[in-house]
TIVO-2410 file (N, C-alpha, C; in nm, 3 decimals):
# residues 183
REC num residu      c1      c2      c3 atome chaine
REC   1      M   7.284  -5.616   3.269     N      A
REC   1      M   7.155  -5.570   3.349    CA      A
REC   1      M   7.184  -5.659   3.440     C      A
REC   2      S   7.088  -5.660   3.580     N      A
REC   2      S   7.079  -5.703   3.695    CA      A
REC   2      S   6.908  -5.690   3.628     C      A
REC   3      E   6.882  -5.834   3.690     N      A
REC   3      E   6.728  -5.809   3.695    CA      A
REC   3      E   6.631  -5.772   3.803     C      A
REC   4      H   6.554  -5.696   3.776     N      A
REC   4      H   6.447  -5.673   3.913    CA      A
REC   4      H   6.310  -5.798   3.906     C      A
REC   5      A   6.264  -5.859   3.980     N      A
REC   5      A   6.134  -5.958   3.995    CA      A
REC   5      A   6.115  -5.947   4.158     C      A
REC   6      L   5.959  -5.954   4.071     N      A
REC   6      L   5.872  -5.896   4.202    CA      A
REC   6      L   5.834  -6.019   4.239     C      A
REC   7      I   5.836  -6.050   4.354     N      A
REC   7      I   5.738  -6.158   4.448    CA      A
REC   7      I   5.608  -6.122   4.493     C      A
REC   8      L   5.511  -6.230   4.481     N      A
REC   8      L   5.384  -6.134   4.590    CA      A
REC   8      L   5.373  -6.242   4.617     C      A
REC   9      I   5.350  -6.221   4.749     N      A
REC   9      I   5.405  -6.382   4.884    CA      A
REC   9      I   5.194  -6.355   4.944     C      A
REC  10      D   5.169  -6.494   4.899     N      A
REC  10      D   5.049  -6.557   4.935    CA      A
REC  10      D   4.946  -6.391   4.958     C      A
REC  11      I   4.898  -6.395   4.883     N      A
REC  11      I   4.796  -6.303   4.870    CA      A
REC  11      I   4.666  -6.375   4.800     C      A
REC  12      Q   4.574  -6.509   4.891     N      A
REC  12      Q   4.498  -6.531   4.876    CA      A
REC  12      Q   4.350  -6.514   4.961     C      A
REC  13      A   4.307  -6.650   4.883     N      A
REC  13      A   4.161  -6.631   4.952    CA      A
REC  13      A   4.180  -6.684   5.076     C      A
REC  14      G   4.203  -6.710   5.168     N      A
REC  14      G   4.234  -6.755   5.277    CA      A
REC  14      G   4.229  -6.667   5.389     C      A
REC  15      F   4.303  -6.543   5.333     N      A
REC  15      F   4.322  -6.438   5.422    CA      A
REC  15      F   4.203  -6.363   5.472     C      A
REC  16      N   4.123  -6.388   5.391     N      A
REC  16      N   3.959  -6.339   5.385    CA      A
REC  16      N   3.876  -6.358   5.510     C      A
REC  17      D   3.969  -6.518   5.574     N      A
REC  17      D   3.839  -6.579   5.715    CA      A
REC  17      D   3.872  -6.488   5.863     C      A
REC  18      P   3.754  -6.430   5.916     N      A
REC  18      P   3.785  -6.371   6.013    CA      A
REC  18      P   3.892  -6.419   6.123     C      A
REC  19      I   3.882  -6.554   6.109     N      A
REC  19      I   4.015  -6.593   6.245    CA      A
REC  19      I   4.115  -6.531   6.247     C      A
REC  20      W   4.157  -6.457   6.114     N      A
REC  20      W   4.276  -6.379   6.124    CA      A
REC  20      W   4.250  -6.253   6.225     C      A
REC  21      G   4.179  -6.159   6.246     N      A
REC  21      G   4.121  -6.053   6.366    CA      A
REC  21      G   4.122  -5.947   6.267     C      A
REC  22      V   4.160  -5.846   6.317     N      A
REC  22      V   4.102  -5.693   6.212    CA      A
REC  22      V   4.234  -5.707   6.170     C      A
REC  23      R   4.252  -5.622   6.050     N      A
REC  23      R   4.328  -5.632   5.993    CA      A
REC  23      R   4.449  -5.477   5.941     C      A
REC  24      N   4.552  -5.421   5.926     N      A
REC  24      N   4.609  -5.313   5.865    CA      A
REC  24      N   4.560  -5.320   5.666     C      A
REC  25      N   4.627  -5.166   5.637     N      A
REC  25      N   4.649  -5.170   5.528    CA      A
REC  25      N   4.539  -5.256   5.463     C      A
REC  26      P   4.362  -5.210   5.421     N      A
REC  26      P   4.307  -5.263   5.326    CA      A
REC  26      P   4.313  -5.254   5.233     C      A
REC  27      N   4.386  -5.177   5.138     N      A
REC  27      N   4.445  -5.183   5.024    CA      A
REC  27      N   4.536  -5.298   4.957     C      A
REC  28      A   4.605  -5.357   5.049     N      A
REC  28      A   4.765  -5.393   4.997    CA      A
REC  28      A   4.717  -5.492   4.849     C      A
REC  29      E   4.654  -5.543   4.860     N      A
REC  29      E   4.563  -5.610   4.742    CA      A
REC  29      E   4.646  -5.551   4.621     C      A
REC  30      E   4.505  -5.456   4.573     N      A
REC  30      E   4.533  -5.295   4.525    CA      A
REC  30      E   4.650  -5.266   4.518     C      A
REC  31      R   4.769  -5.255   4.582     N      A
REC  31      R   4.843  -5.209   4.590    CA      A
REC  31      R   4.998  -5.277   4.496     C      A
REC  32      A   4.919  -5.413   4.593     N      A
REC  32      A   4.991  -5.504   4.449    CA      A
REC  32      A   4.944  -5.553   4.341     C      A
REC  33      G   4.835  -5.541   4.291     N      A
REC  33      G   4.797  -5.483   4.167    CA      A
REC  33      G   4.845  -5.457   4.059     C      A
REC  34      D   4.854  -5.292   4.124     N      A
REC  34      D   4.931  -5.241   4.051    CA      A
REC  34      D   5.070  -5.205   4.028     C      A
REC  35      L   5.134  -5.287   4.130     N      A
REC  35      L   5.293  -5.337   4.069    CA      A
REC  35      L   5.310  -5.469   3.991     C      A
REC  36      L   5.165  -5.567   4.026     N      A
REC  36      L   5.175  -5.663   3.889    CA      A
REC  36      L   5.184  -5.599   3.754     C      A
REC  37      S   5.075  -5.525   3.743     N      A
REC  37      S   5.044  -5.417   3.642    CA      A
REC  37      S   5.185  -5.394   3.561     C      A
REC  38      H   5.240  -5.336   3.651     N      A
REC  38      H   5.350  -5.209   3.594    CA      A
REC  38      H   5.439  -5.320   3.592     C      A
REC  39      W   5.484  -5.431   3.642     N      A
REC  39      W   5.626  -5.607   3.627    CA      A
REC  39      W   5.586  -5.665   3.481     C      A
REC  40      R   5.423  -5.675   3.495     N      A
REC  40      R   5.366  -5.707   3.335    CA      A
REC  40      R   5.403  -5.628   3.198     C      A
REC  41      A   5.348  -5.519   3.211     N      A
REC  41      A   5.352  -5.392   3.115    CA      A
REC  41      A   5.515  -5.373   3.025     C      A
REC  42      K   5.635  -5.405   3.163     N      A
REC  42      K   5.748  -5.392   3.157    CA      A
REC  42      K   5.757  -5.520   3.106     C      A
REC  43      A   5.739  -5.632   3.152     N      A
REC  43      A   5.816  -5.719   3.035    CA      A
REC  43      A   5.907  -5.793   3.137     C      A
REC  44      R   5.915  -5.777   3.288     N      A
REC  44      R   5.988  -5.797   3.389    CA      A
REC  44      R   5.914  -5.908   3.463     C      A
REC  45      P   6.018  -5.951   3.552     N      A
REC  45      P   6.024  -6.119   3.593    CA      A
REC  45      P   5.902  -6.124   3.727     C      A
REC  46      V   5.786  -6.133   3.701     N      A
REC  46      V   5.695  -6.195   3.812    CA      A
REC  46      V   5.687  -6.350   3.866     C      A
REC  47      V   5.672  -6.365   3.988     N      A
REC  47      V   5.680  -6.472   4.104    CA      A
REC  47      V   5.558  -6.462   4.182     C      A
REC  48      H   5.502  -6.550   4.194     N      A
REC  48      H   5.346  -6.591   4.264    CA      A
REC  48      H   5.417  -6.725   4.374     C      A
REC  49      V   5.388  -6.710   4.478     N      A
REC  49      V   5.384  -6.754   4.599    CA      A
REC  49      V   5.259  -6.756   4.681     C      A
REC  50      R   5.264  -6.907   4.684     N      A
REC  50      R   5.077  -6.958   4.731    CA      A
REC  50      R   5.194  -7.048   4.880     C      A
REC  51      H   5.064  -7.030   4.977     N      A
REC  51      H   5.090  -7.115   5.129    CA      A
REC  51      H   4.971  -7.244   5.094     C      A
REC  52      V   5.020  -7.328   5.099     N      A
REC  52      V   4.935  -7.448   5.088    CA      A
REC  52      V   4.969  -7.473   5.246     C      A
REC  53      S   4.875  -7.489   5.314     N      A
REC  53      S   4.854  -7.529   5.495    CA      A
REC  53      S   4.881  -7.683   5.467     C      A
REC  54      V   4.919  -7.744   5.620     N      A
REC  54      V   4.914  -7.874   5.600    CA      A
REC  54      V   4.829  -7.891   5.682     C      A
REC  55      E   4.813  -7.800   5.745     N      A
REC  55      E   4.727  -7.822   5.938    CA      A
REC  55      E   4.588  -7.834   5.801     C      A
REC  56      A   4.528  -7.964   5.928     N      A
REC  56      A   4.360  -7.982   5.917    CA      A
REC  56      A   4.274  -7.851   5.969     C      A
REC  57      G   4.200  -7.803   5.871     N      A
REC  57      G   4.104  -7.671   5.875    CA      A
REC  57      G   4.143  -7.540   5.813     C      A
REC  58      S   4.247  -7.584   5.814     N      A
REC  58      S   4.316  -7.475   5.780    CA      A
REC  58      S   4.235  -7.333   5.658     C      A
REC  59      P   4.282  -7.212   5.715     N      A
REC  59      P   4.191  -7.121   5.622    CA      A
REC  59      P   4.319  -7.144   5.452     C      A
REC  60      L   4.422  -7.166   5.486     N      A
REC  60      L   4.461  -7.193   5.384    CA      A
REC  60      L   4.503  -7.299   5.318     C      A
REC  61      S   4.416  -7.324   5.330     N      A
REC  61      S   4.444  -7.506   5.259    CA      A
REC  61      S   4.273  -7.494   5.177     C      A
REC  62      A   4.252  -7.583   5.082     N      A
REC  62      A   4.155  -7.678   5.011    CA      A
REC  62      A   4.128  -7.518   4.915     C      A
REC  63      A   3.990  -7.428   4.922     N      A
REC  63      A   3.971  -7.296   4.854    CA      A
REC  63      A   4.010  -7.186   4.905     C      A
REC  64      G   4.079  -7.176   4.989     N      A
REC  64      G   4.153  -7.073   5.107    CA      A
REC  64      G   4.291  -7.040   4.974     C      A
REC  65      T   4.402  -7.117   4.889     N      A
REC  65      T   4.484  -7.125   4.829    CA      A
REC  65      T   4.454  -7.011   4.715     C      A
REC  66      A   4.272  -7.052   4.698     N      A
REC  66      A   4.294  -6.939   4.559    CA      A
REC  66      A   4.365  -6.838   4.561     C      A
REC  67      F   4.415  -6.780   4.483     N      A
REC  67      F   4.505  -6.633   4.436    CA      A
REC  67      F   4.387  -6.491   4.517     C      A
REC  68      K   4.398  -6.453   4.540     N      A
REC  68      K   4.270  -6.322   4.518    CA      A
REC  68      K   4.262  -6.232   4.368     C      A
REC  69      P   4.158  -6.182   4.337     N      A
REC  69      P   4.159  -6.128   4.224    CA      A
REC  69      P   4.245  -6.047   4.177     C      A
REC  70      E   4.315  -5.964   4.237     N      A
REC  70      E   4.444  -5.838   4.173    CA      A
REC  70      E   4.529  -5.894   4.174     C      A
REC  71      V   4.566  -6.040   4.174     N      A
REC  71      V   4.681  -6.016   4.185    CA      A
REC  71      V   4.697  -6.199   4.087     C      A
REC  72      M   4.598  -6.200   4.035     N      A
REC  72      M   4.540  -6.310   3.989    CA      A
REC  72      M   4.659  -6.381   3.833     C      A
REC  73      P   4.786  -6.476   3.894     N      A
REC  73      P   4.842  -6.502   3.756    CA      A
REC  73      P   4.782  -6.578   3.663     C      A
REC  74      L   4.920  -6.455   3.533     N      A
REC  74      L   4.827  -6.541   3.399    CA      A
REC  74      L   4.887  -6.672   3.388     C      A
REC  75      P   4.870  -6.753   3.285     N      A
REC  75      P   4.942  -6.858   3.232    CA      A
REC  75      P   5.093  -6.885   3.256     C      A
REC  76      A   5.121  -6.823   3.154     N      A
REC  76      A   5.298  -6.797   3.180    CA      A
REC  76      A   5.358  -6.781   3.335     C      A
REC  77      E   5.294  -6.717   3.371     N      A
REC  77      E   5.373  -6.647   3.526    CA      A
REC  77      E   5.407  -6.762   3.620     C      A
REC  78      V   5.534  -6.803   3.692     N      A
REC  78      V   5.585  -6.873   3.747    CA      A
REC  78      V   5.482  -6.857   3.891     C      A
REC  79      I   5.433  -6.999   3.964     N      A
REC  79      I   5.384  -7.017   4.096    CA      A
REC  79      I   5.489  -7.096   4.196     C      A
REC  80      F   5.529  -7.076   4.328     N      A
REC  80      F   5.549  -7.156   4.400    CA      A
REC  80      F   5.482  -7.213   4.524     C      A
REC  81      E   5.456  -7.342   4.531     N      A
REC  81      E   5.376  -7.359   4.672    CA      A
REC  81      E   5.490  -7.368   4.775     C      A
REC  82      K   5.456  -7.365   4.916     N      A
REC  82      K   5.530  -7.354   5.045    CA      A
REC  82      K   5.448  -7.427   5.202     C      A
REC  83      S   5.467  -7.457   5.241     N      A
REC  83      S   5.371  -7.521   5.336    CA      A
REC  83      S   5.449  -7.468   5.473     C      A
REC  84      V   5.560  -7.372   5.492     N      A
REC  84      V   5.637  -7.345   5.570    CA      A
REC  84      V   5.639  -7.191   5.584     C      A
REC  85      N   5.725  -7.127   5.622     N      A
REC  85      N   5.652  -6.920   5.631    CA      A
REC  85      N   5.784  -6.886   5.480     C      A
REC  86      S   5.874  -6.949   5.503     N      A
REC  86      S   6.014  -6.897   5.433    CA      A
REC  86      S   5.889  -7.004   5.222     C      A
REC  87      A   5.951  -6.838   5.131     N      A
REC  87      A   5.863  -6.910   4.979    CA      A
REC  87      A   6.030  -6.936   4.976     C      A
REC  88      F   6.139  -6.990   5.024     N      A
REC  88      F   6.291  -7.011   4.949    CA      A
REC  88      F   6.307  -7.183   5.019     C      A
REC  89      I   6.237  -7.260   5.133     N      A
REC  89      I   6.228  -7.324   5.167    CA      A
REC  89      I   6.089  -7.462   5.129     C      A
REC  90      G   6.223  -7.549   5.034     N      A
REC  90      G   6.129  -7.653   5.002    CA      A
REC  90      G   6.050  -7.626   4.828     C      A
REC  91      T   6.101  -7.501   4.808     N      A
REC  91      T   6.048  -7.456   4.653    CA      A
REC  91      T   6.182  -7.426   4.561     C      A
REC  92      G   6.159  -7.377   4.471     N      A
REC  92      G   6.302  -7.428   4.341    CA      A
REC  92      G   6.287  -7.231   4.363     C      A
REC  93      L   6.219  -7.146   4.391     N      A
REC  93      L   6.250  -7.003   4.431    CA      A
REC  93      L   6.376  -6.946   4.418     C      A
REC  94      Q   6.503  -6.980   4.482     N      A
REC  94      Q   6.620  -6.943   4.484    CA      A
REC  94      Q   6.684  -6.958   4.304     C      A
REC  95      A   6.666  -7.102   4.291     N      A
REC  95      A   6.637  -7.225   4.170    CA      A
REC  95      A   6.674  -7.067   4.058     C      A
REC  96      H   6.534  -7.082   4.067     N      A
REC  96      H   6.454  -6.970   3.963    CA      A
REC  96      H   6.541  -6.813   3.931     C      A
REC  97      L   6.494  -6.766   4.023     N      A
REC  97      L   6.537  -6.634   4.037    CA      A
REC  97      L   6.720  -6.631   4.014     C      A
REC  98      E   6.772  -6.734   4.025     N      A
REC  98      E   6.938  -6.699   3.921    CA      A
REC  98      E   6.954  -6.760   3.758     C      A
REC  99      S   6.882  -6.848   3.715     N      A
REC  99      S   6.855  -6.889   3.641    CA      A
REC  99      S   6.797  -6.768   3.548     C      A
REC 100      I   6.736  -6.645   3.628     N      A
REC 100      I   6.708  -6.526   3.554    CA      A
REC 100      I   6.771  -6.442   3.499     C      A
REC 101      G   6.854  -6.442   3.622     N      A
REC 101      G   6.936  -6.344   3.674    CA      A
REC 101      G   6.905  -6.242   3.790     C      A
REC 102      A   6.783  -6.262   3.830     N      A
REC 102      A   6.740  -6.144   3.929    CA      A
REC 102      A   6.849  -6.096   4.035     C      A
REC 103      S   6.904  -5.989   4.037     N      A
REC 103      S   6.961  -5.982   4.131    CA      A
REC 103      S   6.921  -5.881   4.281     C      A
REC 104      E   6.788  -5.841   4.211     N      A
REC 104      E   6.749  -5.745   4.348    CA      A
REC 104      E   6.581  -5.787   4.290     C      A
REC 105      L   6.554  -5.801   4.421     N      A
REC 105      L   6.349  -5.838   4.465    CA      A
REC 105      L   6.293  -5.741   4.474     C      A
REC 106      I   6.120  -5.727   4.427     N      A
REC 106      I   6.022  -5.640   4.511    CA      A
REC 106      I   5.969  -5.704   4.611     C      A
REC 107      I   5.899  -5.772   4.728     N      A
REC 107      I   5.841  -5.843   4.813    CA      A
REC 107      I   5.743  -5.733   4.812     C      A
REC 108      C   5.611  -5.830   4.837     N      A
REC 108      C   5.523  -5.786   4.867    CA      A
REC 108      C   5.427  -5.892   4.907     C      A
REC 109      G   5.328  -5.871   4.991     N      A
REC 109      G   5.212  -5.997   4.999    CA      A
REC 109      G   5.098  -6.001   5.168     C      A
REC 110      L   5.130  -6.136   5.232     N      A
REC 110      L   5.056  -6.145   5.326    CA      A
REC 110      L   5.124  -6.249   5.416     C      A
REC 111      T   5.133  -6.204   5.493     N      A
REC 111      T   5.145  -6.116   5.633    CA      A
REC 111      T   5.302  -6.093   5.653     C      A
REC 112      T   5.270  -5.954   5.687     N      A
REC 112      T   5.382  -5.889   5.693    CA      A
REC 112      T   5.503  -5.982   5.792     C      A
REC 113      P   5.461  -5.995   5.941     N      A
REC 113      P   5.538  -6.021   6.010    CA      A
REC 113      P   5.607  -6.159   5.994     C      A
REC 114      H   5.497  -6.235   5.937     N      A
REC 114      H   5.558  -6.392   5.919    CA      A
REC 114      H   5.592  -6.433   5.782     C      A
REC 115      C   5.543  -6.471   5.643     N      A
REC 115      C   5.619  -6.504   5.500    CA      A
REC 115      C   5.659  -6.384   5.506     C      A
REC 116      V   5.601  -6.298   5.411     N      A
REC 116      V   5.652  -6.163   5.424    CA      A
REC 116      V   5.801  -6.116   5.478     C      A
REC 117      S   5.846  -6.099   5.611     N      A
REC 117      S   5.936  -6.117   5.692    CA      A
REC 117      S   6.013  -6.251   5.697     C      A
REC 118      T   5.962  -6.349   5.667     N      A
REC 118      T   6.106  -6.482   5.746    CA      A
REC 118      T   6.194  -6.528   5.527     C      A
REC 119      T   6.045  -6.478   5.411     N      A
REC 119      T   6.095  -6.443   5.303    CA      A
REC 119      T   6.282  -6.394   5.278     C      A
REC 120      T   6.194  -6.255   5.316     N      A
REC 120      T   6.306  -6.134   5.312    CA      A
REC 120      T   6.426  -6.147   5.399     C      A
REC 121      R   6.400  -6.170   5.489     N      A
REC 121      R   6.570  -6.197   5.615    CA      A
REC 121      R   6.623  -6.302   5.476     C      A
REC 122      M   6.516  -6.418   5.461     N      A
REC 122      M   6.596  -6.513   5.368    CA      A
REC 122      M   6.684  -6.507   5.207     C      A
REC 123      A   6.561  -6.402   5.179     N      A
REC 123      A   6.639  -6.346   5.045    CA      A
REC 123      A   6.768  -6.302   5.043     C      A
REC 124      A   6.737  -6.192   5.136     N      A
REC 124      A   6.846  -6.103   5.198    CA      A
REC 124      A   7.057  -6.176   5.249     C      A
REC 125      N   7.012  -6.252   5.324     N      A
REC 125      N   7.083  -6.395   5.352    CA      A
REC 125      N   7.141  -6.432   5.254     C      A
REC 126      L   7.067  -6.429   5.090     N      A
REC 126      L   7.126  -6.571   5.005    CA      A
REC 126      L   7.175  -6.451   4.922     C      A
REC 127      G   7.195  -6.253   4.982     N      A
REC 127      G   7.227  -6.244   4.860    CA      A
REC 127      G   7.157  -6.148   4.769     C      A
REC 128      F   7.035  -6.123   4.803     N      A
REC 128      F   6.944  -6.105   4.684    CA      A
REC 128      F   6.915  -5.970   4.789     C      A
REC 129      K   6.913  -5.841   4.664     N      A
REC 129      K   6.881  -5.693   4.689    CA      A
REC 129      K   6.713  -5.705   4.731     C      A
REC 130      V   6.697  -5.655   4.844     N      A
REC 130      V   6.520  -5.649   4.894    CA      A
REC 130      V   6.464  -5.533   4.875     C      A
REC 131      N   6.372  -5.477   4.784     N      A
REC 131      N   6.275  -5.381   4.852    CA      A
REC 131      N   6.184  -5.498   4.875     C      A
REC 132      L   6.094  -5.386   5.036     N      A
REC 132      L   6.014  -5.429   5.074    CA      A
REC 132      L   5.884  -5.323   5.046     C      A
REC 133      V   5.752  -5.336   5.001     N      A
REC 133      V   5.672  -5.299   4.929    CA      A
REC 133      V   5.600  -5.283   5.097     C      A
REC 134      E   5.603  -5.146   5.184     N      A
REC 134      E   5.496  -5.168   5.262    CA      A
REC 134      E   5.384  -5.111   5.267     C      A
REC 135      D   5.334  -5.077   5.147     N      A
REC 135      D   5.143  -4.997   5.122    CA      A
REC 135      D   5.096  -5.143   5.045     C      A
REC 136      A   5.161  -5.268   5.011     N      A
REC 136      A   5.183  -5.393   4.941    CA      A
REC 136      A   5.200  -5.480   5.014     C      A
REC 137      C   5.132  -5.474   5.132     N      A
REC 137      C   5.175  -5.563   5.278    CA      A
REC 137      C   5.070  -5.515   5.378     C      A
REC 138      A   5.067  -5.603   5.476     N      A
REC 138      A   4.906  -5.588   5.614    CA      A
REC 138      A   4.932  -5.717   5.662     C      A
REC 139      A   4.907  -5.657   5.764     N      A
REC 139      A   4.928  -5.804   5.896    CA      A
REC 139      A   4.746  -5.799   5.962     C      A
REC 140      F   4.743  -5.867   6.060     N      A
REC 140      F   4.634  -5.871   6.135    CA      A
REC 140      F   4.680  -5.864   6.286     C      A
REC 141      T   4.526  -5.827   6.364     N      A
REC 141      T   4.569  -5.853   6.499    CA      A
REC 141      T   4.573  -5.984   6.597     C      A
REC 142      S   4.599  -6.089   6.540     N      A
REC 142      S   4.551  -6.254   6.581    CA      A
REC 142      S   4.742  -6.270   6.576     C      A
REC 143      N   4.823  -6.202   6.519     N      A
REC 143      N   4.939  -6.181   6.556    CA      A
REC 143      N   5.039  -6.096   6.628     C      A
REC 144      A   4.930  -6.086   6.764     N      A
REC 144      A   4.934  -5.977   6.871    CA      A
REC 144      A   4.903  -6.069   7.014     C      A
REC 145      D   4.898  -6.203   6.978     N      A
REC 145      D   4.888  -6.283   7.134    CA      A
REC 145      D   5.062  -6.238   7.230     C      A
REC 146      T   4.971  -6.108   7.337     N      A
REC 146      T   5.048  -6.056   7.424    CA      A
REC 146      T   5.076  -6.160   7.565     C      A
REC 147      S   5.031  -6.259   7.546     N      A
REC 147      S   5.009  -6.308   7.684    CA      A
REC 147      S   5.076  -6.382   7.782     C      A
REC 148      F   5.233  -6.406   7.720     N      A
REC 148      F   5.327  -6.398   7.745    CA      A
REC 148      F   5.381  -6.258   7.824     C      A
REC 149      D   5.361  -6.153   7.854     N      A
REC 149      D   5.399  -6.057   7.914    CA      A
REC 149      D   5.258  -5.999   7.969     C      A
REC 150      N   5.134  -6.005   7.921     N      A
REC 150      N   5.004  -5.970   7.997    CA      A
REC 150      N   5.019  -5.840   7.942     C      A
REC 151      G   5.075  -5.766   7.883     N      A
REC 151      G   5.049  -5.629   7.791    CA      A
REC 151      G   4.934  -5.633   7.739     C      A
REC 152      P   4.934  -5.483   7.688     N      A
REC 152      P   4.804  -5.388   7.598    CA      A
REC 152      P   4.821  -5.510   7.464     C      A
REC 153      A   4.699  -5.597   7.401     N      A
REC 153      A   4.735  -5.697   7.275    CA      A
REC 153      A   4.815  -5.506   7.202     C      A
REC 154      L   4.875  -5.557   7.058     N      A
REC 154      L   4.876  -5.466   6.968    CA      A
REC 154      L   4.782  -5.511   6.827     C      A
REC 155      T   4.809  -5.330   6.792     N      A
REC 155      T   4.702  -5.346   6.681    CA      A
REC 155      T   4.787  -5.416   6.517     C      A
REC 156      A   4.716  -5.376   6.430     N      A
REC 156      A   4.805  -5.472   6.357    CA      A
REC 156      A   4.833  -5.353   6.311     C      A
REC 157      E   4.834  -5.248   6.283     N      A
REC 157      E   4.916  -5.149   6.213    CA      A
REC 157      E   5.063  -5.115   6.300     C      A
REC 158      E   5.014  -5.181   6.443     N      A
REC 158      E   5.157  -5.172   6.533    CA      A
REC 158      E   5.231  -5.295   6.489     C      A
REC 159      I   5.199  -5.431   6.438     N      A
REC 159      I   5.238  -5.527   6.425    CA      A
REC 159      I   5.325  -5.519   6.293     C      A
REC 160      H   5.244  -5.449   6.172     N      A
REC 160      H   5.282  -5.425   6.065    CA      A
REC 160      H   5.472  -5.356   6.077     C      A
REC 161      R   5.390  -5.223   6.126     N      A
REC 161      R   5.520  -5.085   6.142    CA      A
REC 161      R   5.619  -5.210   6.185     C      A
REC 162      T   5.614  -5.283   6.328     N      A
REC 162      T   5.747  -5.293   6.396    CA      A
REC 162      T   5.768  -5.434   6.281     C      A
REC 163      A   5.748  -5.459   6.232     N      A
REC 163      A   5.789  -5.596   6.126    CA      A
REC 163      A   5.880  -5.526   6.032     C      A
REC 164      L   5.785  -5.389   5.993     N      A
REC 164      L   5.922  -5.336   5.903    CA      A
REC 164      L   6.024  -5.284   5.924     C      A
REC 165      A   5.990  -5.229   6.036     N      A
REC 165      A   6.144  -5.128   6.099    CA      A
REC 165      A   6.218  -5.261   6.139     C      A
REC 166      H   6.188  -5.369   6.154     N      A
REC 166      H   6.298  -5.471   6.222    CA      A
REC 166      H   6.344  -5.517   6.065     C      A
REC 167      L   6.346  -5.501   5.954     N      A
REC 167      L   6.371  -5.545   5.878    CA      A
REC 167      L   6.461  -5.435   5.744     C      A
REC 168      N   6.430  -5.276   5.755     N      A
REC 168      N   6.434  -5.174   5.670    CA      A
REC 168      N   6.586  -5.111   5.694     C      A
REC 169      G   6.678  -5.113   5.651     N      A
REC 169      G   6.760  -5.136   5.735    CA      A
REC 169      G   6.940  -5.258   5.688     C      A
REC 170      E   6.843  -5.335   5.716     N      A
REC 170      E   6.978  -5.420   5.714    CA      A
REC 170      E   6.919  -5.541   5.653     C      A
REC 171      F   6.785  -5.576   5.586     N      A
REC 171      F   6.736  -5.711   5.578    CA      A
REC 171      F   6.718  -5.631   5.402     C      A
REC 172      A   6.650  -5.575   5.421     N      A
REC 172      A   6.523  -5.473   5.301    CA      A
REC 172      A   6.570  -5.338   5.297     C      A
REC 173      Q   6.495  -5.249   5.207     N      A
REC 173      Q   6.475  -5.085   5.160    CA      A
REC 173      Q   6.330  -5.106   5.182     C      A
REC 174      V   6.261  -5.084   5.302     N      A
REC 174      V   6.091  -5.027   5.292    CA      A
REC 174      V   6.088  -4.946   5.213     C      A
REC 175      V   5.990  -4.968   5.127     N      A
REC 175      V   5.969  -4.842   5.023    CA      A
REC 175      V   5.829  -4.847   4.965     C      A
REC 176      Q   5.765  -4.751   4.926     N      A
REC 176      Q   5.606  -4.735   4.879    CA      A
REC 176      Q   5.570  -4.746   4.782     C      A
REC 177      S   5.491  -4.835   4.704     N      A
REC 177      S   5.444  -4.888   4.538    CA      A
REC 177      S   5.486  -4.799   4.483     C      A
REC 178      Q   5.402  -4.644   4.503     N      A
REC 178      Q   5.399  -4.524   4.460    CA      A
REC 178      Q   5.536  -4.454   4.402     C      A
REC 179      S   5.696  -4.478   4.475     N      A
REC 179      S   5.832  -4.504   4.436    CA      A
REC 179      S   5.872  -4.605   4.334     C      A
REC 180      L   5.782  -4.712   4.295     N      A
REC 180      L   5.834  -4.836   4.234    CA      A
REC 180      L   5.752  -4.747   4.083     C      A
REC 181      L   5.653  -4.714   4.095     N      A
REC 181      L   5.584  -4.733   3.942    CA      A
REC 181      L   5.642  -4.611   3.937     C      A
REC 182      Q   5.686  -4.494   3.987     N      A
REC 182      Q   5.770  -4.350   3.925    CA      A
REC 182      Q   5.850  -4.423   3.842     C      A
REC 183      T   5.948  -4.491   3.920     N      A
REC 183      T   6.097  -4.623   3.859    CA      A
REC 183      T   6.100  -4.647   3.711     C      A
***
C-alpha cells in the first residue's frame, strides 16, 4: 500500500506581519489544523516545513520561524527547514518521503503562489501524486505587484485562485479539506 503523507508548508508566525498585505482565506490555518489532527489520529506520516529566511530583517527569520499554534509539531514529527521556495531544495524531504514509501502527498500552507506552488510543482515533477488543499492555503495582496503592466492590482483571492488554476490538473488535484477528512 502506498503511503499518503501530509506536508504543511510555512505555516509560521512570520506570516502575521502586516508587510505581506491583505490576505484571503483567514481560516486556512484552522483547516490545516483539522487535517493535521485527522492525520495524527490515523497515524499517517506528517511533515512540517518552515522557511528560515537568509534575508536580513525578514519576517520569516528569528521569531517569525515559529510554527503557528494550529499546526504545532509534536516532538516525533519530522521538520524540514528551507531558505528557498521549494521544500525539496537543500532538504532531505524527497529522501524522507521515499524512505517511508510515500507516493501521494497532501499539501497545504502559505503562500499559495510561492512556496506551496513551487513545492507542488516539484513534487509532481519528482513523480509524486499531489492533492493540494485549497481551503488550507492562502495568498496575500503583496504578491500582486502589477507595476510591470500598469494594470489593476489583483486581490489576494484572485492570486490564490490563479495559482491553484495553474496547478490543477497538471501538477495536482485541487481539493477541499472536508473531502479529505471524509475519506
